[in-house]
C-alpha positions in Angstrom: 97.3 29.1 -24.6 100.3 29.3 -26.6 100.9 32.1 -29.1 100.9 29.5 -31.9 97.6 27.9 -30.9 95.9 31.6 -30.4 97.4 32.3 -33.9 95.6 28.8 -35.1 92.3 29.8 -33.4 92.3 33.0 -34.7 93.0 32.2 -38.5 90.0 29.5 -37.8 87.5 32.0 -36.3 88.0 34.6 -39.6 84.7 34.9 -41.8 85.7 34.5 -45.0 83.4 36.4 -47.2 83.8 35.1 -50.9 82.3 38.5 -51.8 85.4 40.1 -51.0 88.2 38.0 -51.8 90.7 40.7 -51.2 90.6 40.0 -47.5 93.9 39.0 -47.0 92.9 35.2 -44.5 95.9 35.5 -41.7 95.8 39.4 -41.9 92.4 40.9 -40.9 93.6 44.2 -40.4 95.1 44.4 -44.0 92.8 44.9 -46.6 94.4 44.8 -50.4 92.3 47.3 -52.6 93.2 47.1 -56.1 92.1 50.5 -58.1 92.6 51.3 -61.3 90.9 53.2 -63.8 90.7 52.1 -67.7 90.0 55.5 -69.5 91.5 56.6 -72.4 92.7 60.2 -73.0 91.4 60.6 -76.5 87.7 59.1 -75.1 87.5 61.6 -72.3 89.0 64.7 -75.1 85.9 63.8 -77.4 83.4 64.1 -74.2 85.0 67.0 -73.0 85.1 69.1 -76.2 81.4 68.1 -77.1 80.7 69.0 -73.4 82.2 72.5 -73.8 80.8 72.9 -77.5 76.9 72.3 -76.3 77.4 74.1 -73.3 78.5 77.6 -75.1 75.4 76.8 -77.5 72.7 76.5 -74.9 74.1 79.2 -72.4 75.3 76.8 -70.0 72.0 75.0 -69.8 73.6 71.6 -71.0 76.1 72.1 -68.2 73.9 69.9 -66.4 73.9 66.8 -68.4 78.1 67.8 -69.1 78.9 66.9 -65.6 76.8 63.7 -65.9 78.3 62.9 -68.6 81.7 63.4 -67.1 81.2 61.8 -64.1 79.5 58.5 -65.8 82.8 58.2 -68.1 85.1 58.8 -64.6 83.3 56.4 -62.1 82.4 54.1 -64.7 86.4 53.6 -66.0 87.4 53.6 -62.5 87.9 50.1 -60.8 87.9 48.6 -57.3 89.2 45.0 -57.3 87.4 45.1 -61.1 84.1 46.2 -60.5 83.6 49.5 -61.9 81.4 52.4 -60.1 78.2 54.1 -61.4 77.5 57.5 -61.1 73.3 57.9 -60.8 72.7 61.7 -60.8 70.2 62.4 -63.2 70.8 65.7 -65.3 67.3 67.3 -64.8 68.0 67.4 -61.1 70.9 69.0 -61.1 69.7 71.5 -63.6 66.6 71.9 -61.3 69.1 72.6 -58.4 71.1 74.8 -60.3 68.1 77.0 -61.6 67.0 77.5 -57.5 70.2 78.9 -57.1 70.3 81.6 -59.8 66.4 82.5 -58.9 67.7 82.9 -55.2 70.6 85.3 -56.6 68.4 86.9 -58.5 66.0 87.7 -55.9 68.9 88.7 -53.4 70.0 91.2 -55.9 66.9 92.6 -56.2 66.5 92.6 -52.9 69.6 94.6 -52.0 68.7 97.6 -54.6 65.4 97.6 -54.0 64.9 96.9 -50.3 68.4 96.8 -48.5 66.7 95.7 -44.6 65.2 92.8 -46.8 68.8 91.8 -48.1 70.0 91.6 -44.6 67.3 89.3 -43.7 68.1 87.3 -46.8 71.8 86.8 -45.9 71.4 86.2 -42.1 68.8 83.5 -43.2 71.3 82.3 -45.7 74.0 82.1 -42.9 71.6 80.4 -40.6 70.5 77.7 -43.3 74.2 77.0 -44.4 74.5 73.7 -42.5 71.5 72.1 -43.8 71.8 72.9 -47.1 75.8 71.8 -46.8 73.8 68.2 -45.2 71.4 68.3 -48.2 74.3 68.6 -50.5 76.4 65.9 -48.9 73.0 63.4 -48.9 72.5 63.9 -52.8 76.4 63.1 -53.3 75.7 59.7 -51.1 72.9 58.5 -52.9 74.1 59.1 -56.5 77.1 57.0 -56.0 77.2 53.1 -56.5 79.7 50.2 -57.2 78.4 47.9 -60.0 79.1 44.3 -58.6 77.9 42.3 -55.4 80.0 44.6 -53.6 76.8 46.9 -54.2 74.8 44.7 -51.8 76.6 46.1 -49.2 77.4 49.1 -50.0 73.6 49.8 -50.1 73.6 48.4 -46.4 76.2 50.9 -45.5 74.3 53.6 -47.5 70.9 52.9 -45.7 72.3 52.9 -42.4 74.6 56.0 -42.9 71.4 58.3 -44.0 69.5 58.4 -40.7 72.7 59.8 -39.1 73.7 62.4 -42.1 69.2 63.3 -42.0 69.7 63.4 -38.1 72.3 65.8 -38.4 71.3 68.2 -41.0 67.9 68.2 -38.7 70.0 68.8 -35.6 70.9 72.3 -37.1 
C-alpha cells in the first residue's frame, strides 16, 4: 500500500466527535486547546478586598467562603475552547475540614505539654496516616471541579474511571 493510500485510509478511519471540534482531522496527535482568562482586575480586587475584610472580622471563619469565592471567580472566567470551568466545593465542607485540623493540632499541643509519650505516639500516627490524608485531599480536589459544557459529560466519565484508581491507591497505603 502506498503512502497516499495509507494516509487516505487513516484519514477516513478517524472518529470525528462533534463535541470536540478542536481535534484536527488530518493530525490526530495534535489537539489544539484554546485557554483564555476573561476576568478583570477590578472585579477580582472587589472580591479580594471583601474576602480579606470579612475574614478579619470573623477571625478567620469566613476564609472557607473566601476560598470558594476566589476559586469560583477564577474557574468561571477560565475558558477552554469557549467552555468555562466550575468550582463545586462547599464552604461548609472546607470549614469542617479546617476545624478538624485545628482540633487535632490542639490535641497534639496539649499532649506534648502534659503527656510526652502520647505526643510521640500521635506524631507517629500522623506520619503513618500521611499518605492516606494526601490521597483524600487529592480525591476531594478531583471531585470539586467540572467543565460547564457537553464536554462535562466526558469529564464525568474520566472522573468516574479515575476514582477507583485514586481510592485504590489510598487504600493500598
